[in-house]
FIDOFI-620957 format. One record per residue (C-alpha): residue number from 1; residue in one letter; y, x, z. Coordinates in steps of 0.2 Angstrom, whole numbers, plus 5000, padded with zeros to 4 digits. Example, Ala and Ser with C-alpha at 12.3 -4.5 7.8 and 13.67 -1.06 7.14 Angstrom:
<zanus>
(1, A, (4978, 5062, 5039));
(2, S, (4995, 5068, 5036));
</zanus>
This chain:
<zanus>
(1, M, (5578, 5435, 5559));
(2, T, (5574, 5454, 5553));
(3, K, (5558, 5460, 5542));
(4, N, (5552, 5475, 5534));
(5, R, (5549, 5479, 5514));
(6, Y, (5538, 5491, 5509));
(7, S, (5537, 5488, 5489));
(8, G, (5539, 5500, 5480));
(9, K, (5537, 5521, 5485));
(10, V, (5540, 5538, 5479));
(11, S, (5527, 5551, 5485));
(12, I, (5529, 5567, 5485));
(13, V, (5517, 5583, 5490));
(14, K, (5518, 5597, 5504));
(15, Q, (5510, 5612, 5505));
(16, T, (5510, 5615, 5521));
(17, N, (5512, 5633, 5530));
(18, E, (5492, 5630, 5535));
(19, G, (5489, 5626, 5520));
(20, C, (5483, 5606, 5521));
(21, V, (5493, 5595, 5508));
(22, Y, (5500, 5581, 5516));
(23, Q, (5511, 5565, 5506));
(24, M, (5525, 5559, 5511));
(25, S, (5533, 5540, 5505));
(26, V, (5552, 5536, 5502));
(27, H, (5557, 5518, 5498));
(28, D, (5560, 5516, 5479));
(29, Q, (5577, 5507, 5484));
(30, F, (5584, 5524, 5493));
(31, W, (5584, 5532, 5475));
(32, S, (5591, 5521, 5466));
(33, A, (5606, 5519, 5478));
(34, S, (5624, 5524, 5474));
(35, V, (5632, 5538, 5484));
(36, E, (5644, 5526, 5490));
(37, E, (5627, 5514, 5498));
(38, L, (5619, 5527, 5503));
(39, K, (5633, 5534, 5513));
(40, R, (5633, 5517, 5523));
(41, G, (5615, 5514, 5523));
(42, Y, (5612, 5498, 5518));
(43, I, (5612, 5488, 5501));
(44, E, (5616, 5471, 5499));
(45, N, (5607, 5458, 5490));
(46, E, (5606, 5440, 5486));
(47, H, (5602, 5433, 5504));
(48, E, (5600, 5450, 5514));
(49, Y, (5605, 5467, 5519));
(50, L, (5591, 5480, 5517));
(51, C, (5593, 5496, 5527));
(52, L, (5590, 5511, 5515));
(53, L, (5585, 5522, 5529));
(54, C, (5569, 5512, 5537));
(55, G, (5568, 5498, 5526));
(56, E, (5573, 5482, 5539));
(57, T, (5581, 5468, 5532));
(58, V, (5596, 5457, 5539));
(59, E, (5596, 5438, 5534));
(60, K, (5612, 5434, 5528));
(61, G, (5620, 5418, 5536));
(62, I, (5611, 5422, 5554));
(63, I, (5622, 5427, 5569));
(64, F, (5614, 5441, 5582));
(65, P, (5617, 5441, 5598));
(66, V, (5619, 5461, 5604));
(67, D, (5624, 5461, 5625));
(68, D, (5635, 5445, 5625));
(69, V, (5642, 5449, 5607));
(70, L, (5639, 5441, 5592));
(71, Y, (5637, 5448, 5575));
(72, D, (5636, 5443, 5557));
(73, A, (5623, 5450, 5548));
(74, Q, (5632, 5463, 5540));
(75, R, (5639, 5471, 5559));
(76, Y, (5622, 5468, 5563));
(77, M, (5613, 5480, 5551));
(78, R, (5627, 5492, 5555));
(79, H, (5624, 5490, 5573));
(80, H, (5604, 5493, 5568));
(81, I, (5609, 5509, 5560));
(82, E, (5618, 5515, 5574));
(83, K, (5606, 5510, 5586));
(84, E, (5590, 5519, 5577));
(85, H, (5596, 5531, 5566));
(86, E, (5610, 5536, 5578));
(87, S, (5619, 5539, 5560));
(88, V, (5617, 5540, 5541));
(89, F, (5620, 5558, 5542));
(90, D, (5608, 5561, 5557));
(91, H, (5594, 5553, 5545));
(92, L, (5596, 5560, 5532));
(93, S, (5599, 5579, 5539));
(94, K, (5580, 5576, 5548));
(95, L, (5574, 5572, 5529));
(96, D, (5560, 5582, 5525));
(97, K, (5567, 5600, 5513));
(98, R, (5560, 5594, 5500));
(99, L, (5568, 5579, 5500));
(100, T, (5586, 5584, 5501));
(101, G, (5583, 5602, 5491));
(102, L, (5590, 5611, 5509));
(103, S, (5583, 5624, 5518));
(104, D, (5583, 5623, 5537));
(105, H, (5595, 5636, 5538));
(106, Q, (5608, 5624, 5528));
(107, T, (5602, 5610, 5536));
(108, S, (5606, 5615, 5552));
(109, L, (5624, 5623, 5546));
(110, L, (5627, 5604, 5541));
(111, R, (5625, 5596, 5558));
(112, L, (5635, 5609, 5565));
(113, F, (5647, 5605, 5554));
(114, Y, (5646, 5587, 5556));
(115, Q, (5651, 5590, 5575));
(116, G, (5667, 5596, 5571));
(117, K, (5664, 5612, 5579));
(118, N, (5674, 5628, 5569));
(119, D, (5665, 5646, 5561));
(120, N, (5666, 5654, 5581));
(121, E, (5659, 5641, 5587));
(122, V, (5645, 5639, 5574));
(123, Q, (5642, 5658, 5575));
(124, K, (5638, 5657, 5594));
(125, A, (5628, 5642, 5589));
(126, M, (5618, 5652, 5576));
(127, G, (5617, 5667, 5582));
(128, I, (5621, 5675, 5568));
(129, G, (5632, 5688, 5560));
(130, S, (5652, 5684, 5565));
(131, A, (5664, 5669, 5558));
(132, S, (5666, 5677, 5544));
(133, T, (5647, 5675, 5539));
(134, I, (5649, 5657, 5543));
(135, R, (5665, 5654, 5531));
(136, N, (5652, 5663, 5518));
(137, H, (5639, 5650, 5521));
(138, R, (5653, 5636, 5521));
(139, F, (5656, 5642, 5503));
(140, A, (5639, 5644, 5497));
(141, L, (5638, 5625, 5503));
(142, K, (5653, 5620, 5492));
(143, E, (5647, 5627, 5476));
(144, K, (5630, 5618, 5479));
(145, E, (5640, 5602, 5480));
(146, R, (5648, 5608, 5465));
(147, Q, (5633, 5611, 5457));
(148, A, (5626, 5596, 5464));
(149, K, (5643, 5584, 5456));
(150, V, (5639, 5593, 5440));
(151, F, (5621, 5589, 5438));
(152, L, (5623, 5571, 5446));
(153, T, (5635, 5570, 5431));
(154, M, (5622, 5576, 5418));
(155, M, (5611, 5562, 5424));
(156, E, (5622, 5549, 5426));
(157, L, (5628, 5552, 5405));
(158, L, (5611, 5553, 5402));
(159, R, (5606, 5537, 5409));
(160, E, (5620, 5527, 5400));
(161, S, (5615, 5535, 5383));
(162, D, (5596, 5528, 5386));
(163, K, (5603, 5511, 5391));
(164, Q, (5617, 5509, 5378));
(165, T, (5616, 5497, 5365));
(166, S, (5612, 5504, 5347));
(167, F, (5621, 5499, 5331));
(168, S, (5614, 5497, 5314));
(169, A, (5621, 5502, 5300));
(170, S, (5628, 5484, 5296));
(171, G, (5635, 5484, 5312));
(172, S, (5624, 5471, 5321));
(173, V, (5620, 5475, 5339));
(174, K, (5603, 5477, 5344));
(175, N, (5600, 5475, 5363));
(176, S, (5585, 5486, 5375));
(177, K, (5578, 5472, 5382));
(178, P, (5581, 5455, 5373));
(179, A, (5583, 5441, 5381));
(180, K, (5569, 5428, 5380));
(181, E, (5580, 5415, 5372));
(182, S, (5585, 5427, 5356));
(183, Q, (5565, 5434, 5356));
(184, D, (5562, 5417, 5353));
(185, S, (5572, 5413, 5338));
(186, A, (5567, 5430, 5330));
(187, L, (5549, 5425, 5328));
(188, P, (5543, 5421, 5309));
(189, A, (5545, 5404, 5307));
(190, T, (5533, 5399, 5293));
(191, E, (5516, 5402, 5288));
(192, K, (5518, 5413, 5273));
(193, E, (5529, 5425, 5287));
(194, V, (5517, 5424, 5298));
(195, A, (5505, 5428, 5285));
(196, E, (5515, 5443, 5277));
(197, L, (5516, 5450, 5294));
(198, V, (5498, 5451, 5297));
(199, S, (5494, 5456, 5282));
(200, K, (5507, 5471, 5283));
(201, Y, (5505, 5477, 5301));
(202, F, (5486, 5469, 5307));
(203, P, (5477, 5472, 5289));
(204, E, (5460, 5471, 5299));
(205, G, (5468, 5454, 5308));
(206, T, (5477, 5453, 5325));
(207, D, (5461, 5458, 5334));
(208, G, (5463, 5476, 5324));
(209, S, (5470, 5490, 5323));
(210, L, (5491, 5491, 5321));
(211, A, (5496, 5502, 5304));
(212, S, (5513, 5505, 5310));
(213, F, (5525, 5500, 5321));
(214, P, (5540, 5490, 5315));
(215, R, (5558, 5495, 5316));
(216, K, (5566, 5478, 5311));
(217, H, (5568, 5468, 5328));
(218, K, (5560, 5453, 5320));
(219, H, (5544, 5460, 5314));
(220, R, (5543, 5470, 5330));
(221, L, (5544, 5454, 5342));
(222, F, (5530, 5449, 5332));
(223, V, (5518, 5463, 5333));
(224, L, (5523, 5465, 5351));
(225, E, (5517, 5446, 5355));
(226, Q, (5501, 5449, 5344));
(227, I, (5497, 5463, 5353));
(228, A, (5502, 5455, 5370));
(229, Q, (5489, 5443, 5368));
(230, R, (5476, 5457, 5370));
(231, F, (5477, 5458, 5389));
(232, D, (5472, 5443, 5401));
(233, P, (5486, 5435, 5411));
(234, E, (5474, 5432, 5425));
(235, H, (5472, 5450, 5427));
(236, I, (5481, 5463, 5439));
(237, Y, (5478, 5481, 5426));
(238, N, (5481, 5497, 5432));
(239, E, (5491, 5511, 5419));
(240, K, (5474, 5519, 5414));
(241, E, (5468, 5501, 5410));
(242, V, (5484, 5497, 5399));
(243, N, (5483, 5511, 5390));
(244, A, (5462, 5510, 5385));
(245, V, (5468, 5492, 5378));
(246, L, (5482, 5499, 5369));
(247, E, (5474, 5514, 5364));
(248, E, (5461, 5505, 5354));
(249, I, (5476, 5498, 5342));
(250, Y, (5488, 5513, 5339));
(251, A, (5490, 5530, 5343));
(252, D, (5505, 5532, 5350));
(253, H, (5500, 5518, 5365));
(254, V, (5515, 5524, 5377));
(255, T, (5527, 5517, 5363));
(256, L, (5519, 5500, 5362));
(257, R, (5518, 5500, 5384));
(258, R, (5537, 5506, 5382));
(259, Y, (5541, 5489, 5371));
(260, L, (5530, 5479, 5380));
(261, I, (5540, 5480, 5396));
(262, D, (5557, 5480, 5388));
(263, Y, (5553, 5467, 5377));
(264, A, (5548, 5456, 5395));
(265, L, (5529, 5455, 5388));
(266, L, (5522, 5463, 5402));
(267, D, (5529, 5467, 5419));
(268, R, (5523, 5480, 5431));
(269, K, (5528, 5487, 5448));
(270, P, (5542, 5501, 5451));
(271, D, (5530, 5514, 5454));
(272, G, (5520, 5509, 5438));
(273, S, (5504, 5505, 5450));
(274, Q, (5501, 5489, 5442));
(275, Y, (5502, 5477, 5426));
(276, W, (5502, 5460, 5422));
(277, V, (5508, 5446, 5410));
(278, N, (5524, 5440, 5411));
(279, D, (5523, 5423, 5416));
(280, R, (5538, 5411, 5418));
(281, E, (5529, 5397, 5426));
(282, Q, (5519, 5410, 5436));
(283, E, (5538, 5416, 5440));
(284, E, (5544, 5401, 5445));
(285, S, (5530, 5396, 5456));
(286, Q, (5530, 5413, 5465));
(287, M, (5550, 5411, 5468));
(288, D, (5546, 5393, 5477));
(289, R, (5533, 5402, 5487));
(290, K, (5545, 5416, 5490));
(291, Q, (5556, 5401, 5498));
(292, E, (5541, 5395, 5507));
(293, L, (5539, 5409, 5516));
(294, K, (5556, 5412, 5519));
(295, Q, (5558, 5394, 5527));
(296, M, (5542, 5400, 5538));
(297, Y, (5549, 5416, 5542));
(298, K, (5564, 5407, 5550));
(299, E, (5554, 5398, 5560));
(300, V, (5545, 5410, 5568));
(301, K, (5551, 5415, 5587));
(302, T, (5558, 5432, 5587));
(303, E, (5546, 5442, 5602));
(304, A, (5549, 5456, 5613));
(305, G, (5536, 5468, 5618));
(306, V, (5527, 5484, 5620));
(307, Y, (5515, 5492, 5608));
(308, Q, (5506, 5510, 5604));
(309, I, (5501, 5520, 5588));
(310, K, (5485, 5528, 5591));
(311, N, (5478, 5541, 5581));
(312, T, (5459, 5538, 5578));
(313, K, (5455, 5554, 5575));
(314, N, (5460, 5561, 5592));
(315, G, (5463, 5548, 5604));
(316, K, (5480, 5551, 5606));
(317, V, (5493, 5535, 5608));
(318, F, (5512, 5533, 5607));
(319, V, (5519, 5519, 5616));
(320, T, (5535, 5512, 5616));
(321, S, (5544, 5494, 5615));
(322, S, (5553, 5484, 5605));
(323, R, (5565, 5469, 5608));
(324, N, (5559, 5461, 5592));
(325, L, (5540, 5465, 5588));
(326, K, (5544, 5463, 5570));
(327, T, (5552, 5479, 5567));
(328, M, (5535, 5489, 5572));
(329, N, (5532, 5490, 5553));
(330, G, (5549, 5497, 5553));
(331, R, (5543, 5513, 5561));
(332, K, (5529, 5514, 5552));
(333, F, (5541, 5516, 5538));
(334, M, (5551, 5529, 5546));
(335, L, (5534, 5540, 5549));
(336, Q, (5529, 5537, 5529));
(337, H, (5548, 5543, 5528));
(338, G, (5545, 5558, 5538));
(339, S, (5560, 5554, 5551));
(340, H, (5552, 5549, 5567));
(341, T, (5559, 5554, 5579));
(342, N, (5544, 5560, 5589));
(343, R, (5541, 5575, 5581));
(344, E, (5523, 5578, 5587));
(345, L, (5517, 5561, 5579));
(346, Q, (5527, 5566, 5565));
(347, K, (5517, 5581, 5562));
(348, E, (5500, 5574, 5568));
(349, W, (5502, 5559, 5555));
(350, N, (5507, 5571, 5543));
(351, E, (5492, 5582, 5544));
(352, F, (5479, 5567, 5548));
(353, G, (5486, 5555, 5533));
(354, P, (5492, 5536, 5539));
(355, E, (5472, 5529, 5535));
(356, A, (5471, 5537, 5555));
(357, F, (5482, 5528, 5564));
(358, E, (5484, 5511, 5571));
(359, F, (5498, 5499, 5577));
(360, E, (5493, 5488, 5588));
(361, V, (5502, 5474, 5602));
(362, L, (5499, 5479, 5619));
(363, E, (5509, 5465, 5629));
(364, V, (5522, 5452, 5624));
(365, L, (5536, 5449, 5635));
(366, E, (5537, 5434, 5644));
(367, I, (5553, 5427, 5643));
(368, K, (5557, 5417, 5659));
(369, D, (5572, 5403, 5658));
(370, V, (5580, 5409, 5676));
(371, P, (5599, 5414, 5677));
(372, Y, (5602, 5432, 5677));
(373, F, (5587, 5437, 5665));
(374, D, (5590, 5452, 5657));
(375, E, (5578, 5456, 5643));
(376, A, (5582, 5472, 5641));
(377, E, (5577, 5478, 5661));
(378, E, (5562, 5468, 5661));
(379, L, (5557, 5474, 5642));
(380, E, (5557, 5493, 5651));
(381, K, (5548, 5487, 5666));
(382, L, (5535, 5481, 5653));
(383, E, (5534, 5497, 5644));
(384, D, (5535, 5508, 5660));
(385, K, (5518, 5498, 5665));
(386, W, (5509, 5503, 5650));
(387, L, (5516, 5521, 5652));
(388, E, (5509, 5522, 5668));
(389, K, (5492, 5513, 5662));
(390, L, (5490, 5523, 5647));
(391, T, (5498, 5541, 5653));
(392, P, (5500, 5545, 5635));
(393, Y, (5507, 5564, 5639));
(394, G, (5499, 5580, 5634));
(395, E, (5480, 5579, 5627));
(396, R, (5482, 5562, 5628));
(397, G, (5496, 5557, 5619));
(398, Y, (5516, 5559, 5611));
(399, N, (5526, 5552, 5626));
(400, K, (5537, 5565, 5634));
(401, E, (5535, 5559, 5655));
(402, K, (5554, 5552, 5658));
(403, K, (5562, 5560, 5673));
(404, R, (5564, 5548, 5688));
(405, K, (5579, 5542, 5696));
</zanus>
């Protein structure tokens, strides 16, 4: 009923005090979300709600039982955020400062302000200056907020400027990304027109180089159609390979690549790592496959159990449990996001890299059809069993020993 998505990440490279460099990935939908969506921590898609903090998805139309209370999908997503992340503010405040733009000192102040503490209480908690010092810090943060608003407004205006429709001198509208239907009607209709365009733009033939890039929409579309045919529809290209093809055609290969994407002749992943020929039939087939997988997913029973995250470099493990083992990948996303609650595990993930860690299910909880079966209690017992067996403490692991009652 819930799942995790990994597509599209924005990578940030950070230099640590020890001099090592690591990468931290953030889901691209996190960055494209509005402020209101970020505040609530999730976005609504056609068939699901997606958590912007860990990538977890909750399918619409499903009723989720939680502690004898039935939640619809949206309410369950809010429950997920409260249970897994405490709050959106808490999660955001734990992000790396390269993502927030805040110093550790500023983040600590914001956390205390969020808790509702007054200036005197903040001063005592921070152990700095006086109440007036805290007031100065509040003013500095307000200044930062105002600067951020100005910057966001400028970026919104820039984005709108890039997207807005341009008008020709005659008043006709030119769309930045024409629909396929209007593209088809814009293609040359006669053999004579085709011959004239080939002679003008491809003097060496359509397999040769491009003499100039057309300004007219009709001519531009024809040229781009010819160029798109140079790509193998069965091959997935990286950006370097796409550039290599286009550089042989025209010196300004960046312009060609952009227009091939804008005119939907080529498609690509959000991070630009893969490009392919846009095939309508293939898209429909992929949609059918997605529906098939979605139906299969509905039929898969949710399982609770215990799993471990193992550092293959030093043998240390982190043992934990989940009432839905499908969400195990959500923990991987949190580690990639830099927001896992186990700071020692997060530190070594950053140090050794994702390839050094393995996720393994240790045992699936057996659900017994008996009166008064308490799944949460039995799951805790199962976790304790594995903690006792593996003793993942100190040099052996990342867990903290539980205080026994």
